[in-house]
Structures are given as structure tokens and as C-alpha cells.
NUMI-878389 format. One line per 8 residues: their letters; for each residue y, z, x of C-alpha. Coordinates in pm, whole numbers, plus 32768, in hexadecimal, padded with zeros to 4 digits. Layout:
BEGIN
a) Y:Z:X | ...
// end
This chain:
BEGIN
mkrafrlf) F51E:7919:768F | F4ED:789F:7516 | F4A2:7743:7592 | F391:77BD:765A | F331:78A4:7547 | F314:7761:7465 | F249:76AD:7584 | F16A:77D4:75A3
lyllsvha) F115:77D3:7448 | F0CB:7665:7434 | EFD8:76B3:7553 | EF23:77BD:74BF | EF0D:76EF:737D | EE60:75DB:742F | ED76:76EB:74C5 | ED12:7773:739A
aalallsv) ECE1:7644:72EE | EBF9:75BC:73F7 | EB24:76FF:73FC | EB12:76D5:7269 | EA89:7582:729B | E986:75C4:73AF | E8EB:76DA:72C4 | E8D9:75DD:71B7
lrlvlyiv) E800:7527:729D | E732:763B:72FE | E6EF:7690:719B | E688:7525:715D | E57B:754C:7258 | E537:76A2:71F2 | E4EB:7616:709C | E437:74FD:712C
mseqvgpe) E350:75DB:7207 | E31B:76F2:7114 | E1CC:768E:7088 | E151:76D8:7217 | E203:7807:723C | E110:78B9:714F | E130:79CC:7075 | E0D8:7AC8:7183
aasvwpaf) E1E3:7A81:7263 | E2E4:7B70:72E3 | E44D:7B82:722C | E513:7A33:7250 | E681:7AA6:7261 | E66C:7B07:73D5 | E60E:799D:742A | E759:7936:7373
lrgvwfdn) E82B:7A3F:7424 | E79F:79C6:756C | E7E6:7863:7507 | E958:78AE:74CB | E957:7968:7622 | E8E5:783D:76D8 | E9A9:7742:75F0 | EAD9:77FD:7663
vvacyvml) EA7B:77CE:77DC | EA82:765B:7797 | EBC8:7678:76D2 | EC7A:772F:77CD | EC1C:760E:78D9 | ECA1:753B:77E9 | EDED:760A:77B4 | EE32:7669:7922
palvvalv) EEE0:7508:796C | EF97:7503:7815 | F016:7671:787A | F09C:7603:79DB | F139:74E1:793A | F1E1:75BD:781F | F240:76AF:792B | F2F5:75B1:7A0D
atavgyfr) F397:7535:78EA | F426:7681:788C | F48F:76C2:79E3 | F576:7591:79EB | F5D0:75A6:7868 | F535:744B:7818 | F4C1:745E:76A7 | F4D7:7310:7629
rpllrgln) F3EC:7255:753F | F323:7194:7663 | F2AC:7305:76C3 | F204:7322:7588 | F171:71D5:7580 | F0E6:71FC:76F6 | F035:7327:7692 | EFAE:72B4:7568
vwfgvays) EF2C:717D:7600 | EE97:7272:7700 | EE09:734A:75FE | ED83:7210:751C | ECD0:7181:765C | EC14:72BF:76E4 | EBB3:734E:75A4 | EB43:7207:752C
lvlmcsaa) EA49:722C:7668 | E9F9:7396:7623 | E9AB:7352:749A | E8DA:7222:750F | E809:72F6:75F3 | E7C6:73F8:74C9 | E78B:72E4:73D4 | E68A:7237:74BB
nipyfayf) E5F8:736B:74F8 | E562:738F:7395 | E47A:728A:73A6 | E435:72B2:7526 | E3DA:7427:74D3 | E301:73C0:73AB | E230:72D0:7475 | E22E:7391:75C9
srtlnssi) E25F:74E9:756F | E360:74FB:7690 | E4CA:7505:7688 | E578:73CD:76EC | E56A:73C0:789C | E56F:72C6:79B6 | E420:7238:795F | E507:7129:7864
wewksyvg) E574:7087:79C5 | E417:7004:79F0 | E458:6F05:78BC | E5BE:6E87:7981 | E4DC:6D45:7A05 | E480:6D09:789E | E5B9:6CD7:77E9 | E538:6BD6:7702
qtagmvfg) E417:6C8D:7692 | E4B9:6DE3:767A | E5C0:6D5A:759F | E4B0:6CA3:74DC | E3F6:6DF7:74C9 | E52B:6ECC:746E | E5BA:6DC9:734F | E464:6D4F:72F2
easwrkyi) E3BD:6EAA:728E | E435:6ED0:7114 | E401:7047:7137 | E50E:7069:7217 | E61A:6FBA:7163 | E670:70D8:70A1 | E6C8:7195:71E9 | E79F:706A:7253
llyivlva) E844:7076:70F9 | E892:71FA:7131 | E912:71B8:728B | E9FF:70C9:7210 | EA86:719B:70DA | EACA:72A8:71C7 | EB87:7207:72CA | EC4D:714F:71AF
lfslllww) EC86:72AF:7123 | ECD8:7340:7274 | EDC7:720D:72CF | EE61:7239:717D | EEC2:73AB:71D2 | EF46:7359:731E | F021:726B:7295 | F09E:7372:7182
lgrrtarq) F0CF:7477:7282 | F180:738A:7391 | F26C:7329:727B | F2BE:7485:7204 | F2DA:752F:7348 | F3BE:7402:73C8 | F4A2:7435:728E | F499:75B3:72C8
lervparg) F4EC:7580:743B | F62D:748D:73F1 | F6A1:7599:730F | F68C:76DD:73F8 | F7B0:76F3:7510 | F75A:76C9:7678 | F798:7831:76E3 | F6A1:791F:779F
rwkgvall) F5F1:7828:7870 | F54E:790D:7965 | F4F7:7A0B:7868 | F435:78E6:77E6 | F392:78CD:793C | F345:7A3A:792A | F28A:7A0F:77DC | F1C7:78E8:7855
lpliglcl) F166:794C:79B9 | F069:7A40:7958 | EFC7:7985:7883 | EF5E:78A6:799C | EEB8:79DD:7A2A | EE1F:7A27:78E3 | EDA1:78A5:78BB | ED0A:78D5:7A1A
fgirgrmg) EC5F:7A10:79A4 | EBB8:7950:787F | EB4A:783E:7961 | EA92:794D:7A1F | EA15:79D7:78F2 | E9CD:7B38:793E | EA3F:7C84:7A06 | E900:7CAA:7ACD
ynpikvsa) E878:7C5A:7C30 | E81E:7AEE:7BC9 | E8CD:79F0:7AF1 | E840:7988:79B5 | E6FF:78CE:79B0 | E608:7848:78A7 | E551:7989:78E1 | E666:7A42:7800
ayycdnai) E5FA:796A:76DD | E491:7A2D:76E6 | E45B:7B49:7608 | E302:7B41:7575 | E1B7:7A80:7597 | E1E7:7973:74AE | E235:781C:757E | E31C:777E:748D
lnqlginp) E3FB:78A7:7448 | E425:78F5:75AF | E491:7790:75E5 | E56F:776D:7491 | E697:7829:7547 | E6A6:7748:7682 | E7D8:7646:7663 | E727:74F1:76A4
afcllrst) E86B:7476:777D | E851:75A8:7852 | E6D2:7563:7862 | E6F3:7410:78D4 | E7FF:7453:79E2 | E747:7567:7A70 | E604:74B5:7A88 | E68E:736E:7AF3
lddarpen) E735:7469:7C20 | E5F3:74EF:7C6D | E546:73BE:7C97 | E647:7357:7DA6 | E5FC:749F:7E7B | E564:7441:7F9F | E430:7531:7F89 | E3E0:747D:7E50
qrlhlmdd) E3A6:7336:7EF2 | E238:72BB:7EC4 | E15F:72E2:7FD2 | E0BE:71A2:808F | DFB5:722B:8181 | DE93:7164:8120 | DE39:7094:7FF8 | DDFB:715E:7EC2
neavrnvq) DCA6:70E1:7E5E | DC19:7133:7F9A | DCAD:727B:7FAB | DC10:72DB:7E73 | DAB9:724D:7EE3 | DAD6:7321:8018 | DB33:745B:7F51 | DA0B:7421:7E48
aylgregl) D92D:7412:7F82 | D9BB:7564:801C | D98F:761C:7EC1 | D84C:757F:7E63 | D8CA:7508:7D25 | D8A5:73B7:7C5F | D98F:73F0:7B4E | D955:73D5:79DB
pgdsplac) D97E:72A8:7901 | DAC7:7261:7878 | DB3B:73A8:7922 | DBD4:73D8:7A80 | DB1E:7372:7BAA | DAF7:74E8:7C10 | DA8A:7573:7AD7 | D942:762D:7ACF
riqpegep) D8B2:7707:79C7 | D88F:7862:7A16 | D782:7913:7962 | D71D:7A6D:7A00 | D5EA:7B40:79E0 | D5F7:7C6A:7906 | D6F8:7CD6:7809 | D864:7CED:7843
tgknvvvv) D8A7:7E39:78E3 | D9EB:7E72:7803 | DAAD:7F0D:7932 | DC17:7F32:7943 | DCA2:7E94:7A73 | DE0C:7F19:7B20 | DE8A:7E35:7C46 | DF90:7EDA:7D1D
lmeslsak) E050:7DAC:7DE3 | E118:7E74:7EF4 | E241:7DE5:7F8A | E20B:7D52:80E3 | E0C7:7E20:8123 | E055:7D7A:826A | DF0E:7DE5:82FE | DFCE:7E5C:8457
lmgrfgnp) E066:7F72:8380 | DF26:8021:8355 | DE3D:80F9:8456 | DD1F:8039:8413 | DDB9:7F08:84BE | DE42:7FC7:85EA | DF7A:8044:8571 | DFAF:8192:8638
dhltphld) E0DD:823D:8567 | E004:82C9:8454 | E0CD:8221:834E | DFB9:81F9:8240 | DEC1:82FC:822A | DE84:82DA:80C0 | DE66:815A:80C9 | DD84:8182:81F9
slyqhsls) DCBA:828A:8134 | DC97:8198:8005 | DC34:808E:80EF | DB0E:8157:8186 | DA94:81AD:8030 | DAB4:805E:7F81 | DA1F:7EDB:7FA2 | DB36:7E8F:8090
fanfysag) DB78:7D4D:814C | DC0C:7D17:829E | DC37:7BA8:82D1 | DCE2:7B82:81A7 | DE39:7AA4:8189 | DF6B:7A87:808D | DF9A:7925:8012 | E105:792B:809F
nhtnngif) E1FE:7A19:8108 | E2C9:7A62:7FC8 | E28D:7B14:7E8F | E28D:79DF:7DAA | E162:794C:7EA0 | E0B7:7A99:7E6D | E0AF:7AB3:7CF1 | E05E:793A:7CBF
stfygfps) DF32:791B:7D8D | DEA5:7A83:7D50 | DEA7:7A52:7BE2 | DE77:78E5:7BC1 | DDA6:789C:7CDB | DE7C:7742:7D74 | DF00:7738:7EBA | E05C:7770:7F21
ilkrnamk) E110:7656:7F91 | E205:7684:80C5 | E33B:773C:8024 | E31C:769C:7ED6 | E344:77AC:7DC3 | E251:7752:7CB8 | E2FF:783C:7BA9 | E467:77E8:7BC9
gsvvprye) E47D:7692:7B2E | E557:767D:79F3 | E407:75CF:7972 | E312:76D4:794D | E1BC:765F:79C5 | E06A:76E6:7909 | DF5A:773C:79E6 | DE17:77E9:79A2
glptvlrd) DD8B:7900:7A71 | DD38:7A7F:7A4D | DE5A:7AD8:795F | DDFD:79D3:7864 | DC83:7A08:7868 | DCB1:7B73:7854 | DD92:7B54:7729 | DCB6:7A5E:7668
kgystlff) DB90:7B43:769F | DC5F:7C6A:75F5 | DCED:7D1F:7711 | DE63:7DA4:76F9 | DF31:7CEA:7806 | E055:7DA8:78AD | E129:7D72:79C9 | E1FF:7E86:7A56
mtheaqyd) E30A:7E13:7B53 | E444:7EF0:7BE5 | E551:7DF5:7BBF | E5DF:7D13:7AE0 | E4EE:7C2F:7A0A | E5D3:7B14:7A48 | E589:7B1C:7BBA | E4C7:79EE:7C33
nmnaflrt) E4B8:7987:7ACC | E393:7A88:7AB1 | E3D8:7AED:7941 | E395:798A:78CA | E27B:791E:79CC | E1B3:7A54:796A | E1D5:7A4F:77F8 | E183:78E7:77E6
ngfeeiys) E048:7933:78DC | DF8C:7A40:7841 | E05F:7B77:783A | E0AA:7C17:76E5 | E184:7D0C:774C | E296:7D36:786B | E340:7E68:78F2 | E463:7E42:79C6
qenyprek) E5B5:7EEA:7A1F | E626:7E9D:78D1 | E52C:7FAB:784C | E585:80CB:7936 | E68B:81D6:792E | E7D8:8164:79DF | E7D4:82A5:7AC1 | E670:8252:7B44
ianhfgva) E702:8101:7BDC | E6F9:8128:7D56 | E78D:7FCC:7DAE | E7BC:7E70:7D3D | E62D:7E58:7D5E | E61B:7F4B:7C6B | E55D:8095:7C36 | E468:8155:7D60
ddylfsya) E314:810F:7D6F | E299:828F:7D12 | E371:8251:7BD1 | E2D2:8112:7B78 | E194:81AE:7BAF | E1DF:82DF:7ADC | E27D:81E3:79D1 | E131:8122:799F
lpilrrka) E04B:8248:7983 | E090:82AE:780F | E088:814B:779E | DF48:810C:784A | DECA:8263:779B | DF43:81C2:764D | DE95:808E:769B | DD53:8149:76F3
esgrpffa) DD65:81F2:75BA | DD7A:80E4:74E0 | DC07:805A:753A | DC95:7F33:75CA | DC48:7EFA:7737 | DD84:7E96:780D | DDE1:7DDA:793F | DF33:7E68:79E0
tlltisnh) DFF7:7DE3:7AFF | E0E6:7EBA:7BBE | E1D8:7E03:7CAD | E272:7EFB:7DB0 | E3A4:7EB8:7E7F | E3FF:7FE8:7F74 | E398:7F48:80AB | E492:7E37:808A
ppyiiqpy) E60B:7E5C:810A | E6E1:7F04:80A8 | E5EB:8035:80D2 | E638:814D:7FFE | E572:82A1:806F | E58B:837D:7F19 | E61A:84CA:7F89 | E4E9:8583:7F17
fhprhkdp) E422:84D7:8017 | E416:8550:816A | E365:8464:8273 | E306:84A1:83CB | E3B6:8381:845D | E52F:835F:846B | E531:81F8:847E | E565:814E:8332
eraiveya) E44A:803F:8355 | E364:8142:83A5 | E3D6:8247:82A7 | E3D8:8164:8189 | E25A:80F7:81EC | E211:8279:81D7 | E2B4:8288:806B | E20C:8149:7FE4
dwavgefm) E0B9:81E9:8072 | E10B:834C:7FD9 | E168:82A3:7E7D | E022:8201:7E71 | DF62:8346:7EC5 | E029:83E6:7DAA | DFDA:82E1:7CA7 | DE5D:82ED:7D15
kaaarepw) DE44:8482:7CDD | DF1B:8465:7BAC | DE20:8340:7B06 | DCE5:83FD:7B86 | DD3C:8501:7A8F | DD3C:83F5:796D | DC16:83C1:789B | DC10:8245:78DE
fkntifvf) DBF9:827C:7A58 | DA85:824B:7A98 | DA9E:810F:79AE | DBB6:8070:7A70 | DB97:7F7D:7BA6 | DCDD:7FB1:7C85 | DD41:7E97:7D65 | DE4A:7EC7:7E83
lgdhgkkl) DED0:7DA4:7F30 | E01B:7D32:7FFB | E0CB:7C2D:7F35 | E107:7BB0:8093 | E132:7C55:81F1 | E270:7C66:82BE | E2CE:7C35:8413 | E24A:7D47:8526
gadgyeve) E2B4:7CD2:867F | E263:7B87:8710 | E110:7AF7:8764 | E18D:79BE:87DE | E0F9:78CC:86E2 | E1D2:77F0:8611 | E195:78DC:8501 | E14D:7A3A:8544
esfnhipl) E013:7A9E:84B0 | E095:7BFC:83FA | E13F:7B19:8301 | E009:7AED:825B | DEFB:7BCB:82D3 | DEDF:7CA8:81C4 | DDE0:7D89:8158 | DCFD:7D92:8004
iiynsglp) DC70:7ECA:7F7D | DBAE:7ED0:7E45 | DB60:8037:7DCC | DA7D:80C0:7CB6 | D9EE:81FE:7CB4 | D88B:8154:7C89 | D8D5:804A:7D6B | D816:806B:7EBE
aeerldfa) D918:806D:8001 | D8E9:7F45:80DC | D9BE:7E8C:81CF | D9A9:7D08:81C4 | DA0A:7C51:8300 | D9F2:7AE5:8286 | DB1E:7A28:822F | DBBF:7A34:80CA
gqidvgpt) DD18:7A11:801E | DDED:7A61:7EFC | DD68:794F:7E41 | DC04:79FD:7E42 | DC8F:7B40:7D9E | DC7F:7AA9:7C1F | DB11:7A11:7C47 | DA86:7B2B:7CFB
llgmlrlp) DB21:7C34:7BFD | DA85:7B77:7AD3 | D946:7B59:7B72 | D962:7CDA:7BA4 | D99B:7CEE:7A1F | D887:7C00:79DE | D948:7B28:7901 | D8F5:79B3:7896
yvqrnfgi) D9F4:7893:78C3 | DA5F:774E:7955 | DAED:7766:7AB0 | DC07:765F:7B13 | DC7A:76EB:7C47 | DC47:76F5:7DBE | DBC4:7852:7DC1 | DA65:78CD:7DEC
dllrerre) D9C0:7A0A:7D83 | D988:7AC2:7EDE | D871:7B7E:7E50 | D79F:7A5C:7E29 | D82E:7972:7F06 | D8D3:7961:808E | D9ED:78A4:8144 | D9D1:7838:82A6
mmfycade) DB3B:7803:82D8 | DC7E:7853:8215 | DDEB:779A:81EF | DF20:7807:8187 | E093:77C9:81A6 | E1CC:785F:8218 | E30A:77B1:81BB | E346:7663:8287
vmcardan) E1B5:7689:8333 | E060:7671:82BA | DF3F:770C:8353 | DDB7:7727:836B | DCA3:7809:8441 | DB6C:7856:8472 | DAC9:7979:8541 | DB2E:78CD:869A
hlyiynps) DC49:77D5:8666 | DD9E:77C4:85B3 | DE49:767C:8546 | DFBF:765C:84E1 | E06F:7522:846F | E1D7:750E:8455 | E226:73EF:834B | E395:73C9:8388
asrdfcyd) E351:739D:84F4 | E209:72DD:84D0 | E161:73C4:85D2 | E013:7460:860D | DFD3:75AD:86C2 | DEA1:7639:8732 | DE26:778B:878E | DD05:7820:881C
tsrpgfhp) DCC5:796B:8773 | DB79:79BA:87EA | DBFE:7ABE:88E6 | DD28:7B91:88DB | DE8D:7B0C:895B | DF47:79D2:891F | DE7B:7899:8958 | DF13:7776:8901
tkmsapyq) DE17:7634:8928 | DE02:74C3:88F4 | DD81:740D:8791 | DC0C:73E5:87AB | DAE4:73F0:86A8 | DB0D:7559:861E | DC6E:7526:85EF | DC35:73D0:8529
rlkkylfs) DB42:746C:8461 | DC47:758C:83F9 | DD5A:7475:83C0 | DC8B:73BF:82E0 | DC3E:7500:8217 | DDC7:7548:8210 | DE1C:7406:81BD | DD20:73C1:80B5
nlqasekl) DD60:750C:7FE8 | DEC8:74E9:7FEA | DEC1:7370:7F93 | DDD5:73AF:7E70 | DE93:74CC:7E06 | DFC9:73ED:7DE5 | DF19:72F8:7D19 | DE51:73E5:7C29
r) DF87:74E9:7C03
// end
């Protein structure tokens, strides 16, 4: 037992020393970047606290093999000097690499404003030039020297700890072997928990480092070795492999023709300067992204079960779109395309990567125009890396499961819809009272399994899939009743749409229409009611709302202002397949099988047909938009 305890103290000392050295490198990074942080930035200590959290994850990865070796050695009673030498070699090599990542991150971050990531592998084909750049740049030599000094100090510490522990092990009698095993075995479980990083539904992601609206402080807590490993693994995922549907430049030219844009000199080929007539309206915007709101759930689209009386009423009294389609069939697709105007590509999650990309869109434009930007979600902020992605791309305030009382948590997806709405209302009231217009998004969850019907709501249907739709609709109705009593109500544009649809029966198509066919409802007390039958998609929401607000900006995405322009056809994806449709034709392509599917939709029923000119037109439209998106994102 005493031998195992001495071994434990050795391992703990190595772990603590590594965390201390990593914190030193983080402090150096902060000093280097401090002038760019700005005097009005948030407090810096949460970044360092999160940094220790992320460093501990990496340290637990390093510690796990050492703990396993220590456990086996304790079980067989082997405590000779080669054991300590072997552990020292392992720690020396592993932490030399970890410290190298943190040291290299200092000049890398100063140059790219990004934590060290998988982009460095792009230099592997230019070893000579890369080495010349690293060692030839005089300003980087101090970081190389710092790295050498820290590795030398760590190596000396390992040597000293190893010698001291070896002498102690030799003096301690070899008794209590199984007590030693009992001591070390739980530590392996603790180490595995450290690797996971947290107790919540999701393991730790880079999103956990984000806590404010300052890009430097948000990234300061990310461990560079963690980011490099995770981003490399992200790049290897099949869904992140690059599309090769057609030539990039041809695709961009086609999309320019579809959108009637020529680009701006030195800017995106899709860039155009939007200059509305009249003064900005200053209206608030509230977007409600409803979980799995397929159009087929609504009475307007033929559902006979009377599940959505409030949404149907809103639809009739709003500017509504009957042929509106989600960009994908996952929540991350809906958020990304709705707010940033880029198509979703198959099952790729644009938000989830360890390297958080930057996009321009509705949140960034409104933030830059003086709006408060808020995002309310029911679940953990880390889910799908939302916290990091949304804070990086225009949202100043994030409200999530971490903000809500524990007793209000309904399941692992967080709080119920009606609580989300009631929680948001007083915050929106305070924003309105501040005199600053606000843009708020509320992301609901109830229509996602497992379905939780709140005990105070009594649905007409016993079937959970129908009952939960009734509940979600009721929650919207209660929210709008409460909002109507607010002084800011008349000065607010309310937008309701699905984040995506859901499967509701089989229609025979390669992908069911209900997965992507969703309603778009835009309500304001002064906006005339109208139902539009032309085609539209989530990528059009941002440009349309900015047009309604009469805000000037430079647009660089794929959306159109639906009040000024019209689409003859629309495209979208659903996991493994991509689709395009017009009033009479549906074209579907499965890239993994390299197969085309053509359907005649001009009459009711299922009518597959052969490739012909209308479907070639849809194919070109689909391929051009997705390939151009691949090039321009």
C-alpha cells in the first residue's frame, strides 16, 4: 500500500507540474495578445480557469497509460528503477509534444487569430520552406527558446522525482499489494472522467472555453494540443470530405447568373451592396426555430388531426410561405443556413468543428448595426458546439440549460418549450427598455424524442407523437399572448419556422418531402397577411429580414430578399442525398451511390420518371449551388 501511495504521489506531482507549465505558456500568450484584447473586454480569469480545465483533459490522456502501467506494476509487485525510468521517458516524450503545441501556438495565434489546428498539416509537403520559416523568423526564436527552457525544467523535475521516488520505493516494505491496487484502480476511472471533461450529456468541446464576446479571451482557454487533435479527427470524418460535383469556378459563375450578381472588386464573387430605400425601421426581431416542424403537421397543409391551431392562425394572419424548405434535416443545418445564408452540405455539421469558422449573416449585421443579439436554447450550450459557434458569429448573449433552475430540466435536452418562452420574456423586456433594438432567437426542443408532455398540459391525443405537437403549438400560443401584452410587441417582427421537418409516413421518394418541407411565418401587427406560393428556403430568411428592417449592408451569401426577388426552384439536402425541385419536378441525387432520381410532381401520387431537360436544369442548379458553397465557405 505504501509503495502504491508513493507511486501515486509521483504521478500527481508530474500531473501538477505539467498543468503549471501549460499555464505559464497560456500567460505568455495572453501577454503577447493583451493589447488586442482591449480595455472593455470581459474579465480574463475565466479564460485561465477554463484553460486549466482543458489542460487537465490533455494531461489525463497522457496520464492514463502511466496509471495502467502503475496499476499492473502494483498488482505484480514490481517497483524497481526501470519502472520509474520508463514512466519518465513516457512523460518526457508526451509532454515535450504537448508543450511544443502550446509554445508554437503563441506565434501561430498572433498571426492567424486562431488556436493551433489541423491547418498546419497543409505545410507538410513543404518541410524545407516550413523549417526555414520557423527558424528564420527572428521574432519566433524567443518562443523556441522558451520551449527549450520549459522542456529542460520539466526533464530535470522528472529526473529528480524519479530518483526520489525510486529511493523511497526501495526503502518501503513490499506489503499491501492489493490495497495498492484498490488505491490506483479508482484513479483510472477518475482519469477517464477527466478525459471526458464534464458530467453533462456531451463530453467537453471547444465550446466550453467560450464565455464572452471577445474572440481572444474565448480561445485563450483552449489547449492547443487538444484543438490540433480534435480538428485533425474532424477533418477525417467522411461528411467533411470535399464535394467534387463540378468545377468550382463554373459553379460560381452559374450561381452568379442565378442570383444576378457580379460580385464586388476584391470581395466575394457573390458580394453585392444592399442599399434599401427609406430609413431603418428599428424594429426588433424574434426568430422561433421550432424543432421538427414539418409542414405536414399543420392543418393548412392537410393534417386532419387539428394539432396546430395557434400556428395555423398565425399562418393565416402573417406573411407566410407555402413552398419553403429547410436546408438539411438536422438542427445545426437549420441554424447555420437560416442565419448565415449558406447551404448545408449533406450531413456536414458546419458548427461542430474544433476550429470555429467565421461567417457573416443576420446576427453579425444586426450586431454591427447596434442590435442586442441573444440566443435562447433549451439544452446545454455545448451541444453541437453551439456556444462557441454562435458567440463567434454574432450572438452576444447565450442562454442555455446552464442558466435554468435544476428543477425545470425536463430531460437531457433541457427545459420544456413553455419555460424557455417564459424565461426569455423578462430578458427581452429589459432589452427593449434599454432603448437598444434586439434580435433574439428561441430554439425549441419538445418535438424531439424522448417526448415529455408537461403534467399541466392536457392534449387531445394520447399518441405521444401527436400530443407533443399539440403541446409545442400551445406553448407558441401562450408565448404570443404574453408577448402581445408587452410594449415592444408592435415594434417586433416575429418569425416562426422549423429547424427542419421529420418523417411523417412514406411518400416513396428517395427522401420523404416531410423531412424538409417546413412553414415560414413572418408576423408583425402592421404587416399585411399574404400567402406566397413561390419557392424559398432557410438561406433566404436573413436577407429578407434585413430588407424588412431597411438596413444597408454588403451581402455575401446565397440568400435572396423574398420581398424583392423570387425563386423558380429550390435546393436542399437530407443526410446522404441532395435535392432540387420546381413546381412540377423533383430531382434527387445520391452521391455515395452516384445515382439520379427523377419524379414528376405535377400531379398527386408517386411518379418516378427518366432524366430529361427539366431534371437536367434542376441538377445543374443543385450542383452549382452546393459546389459554389464548398468553394466560398
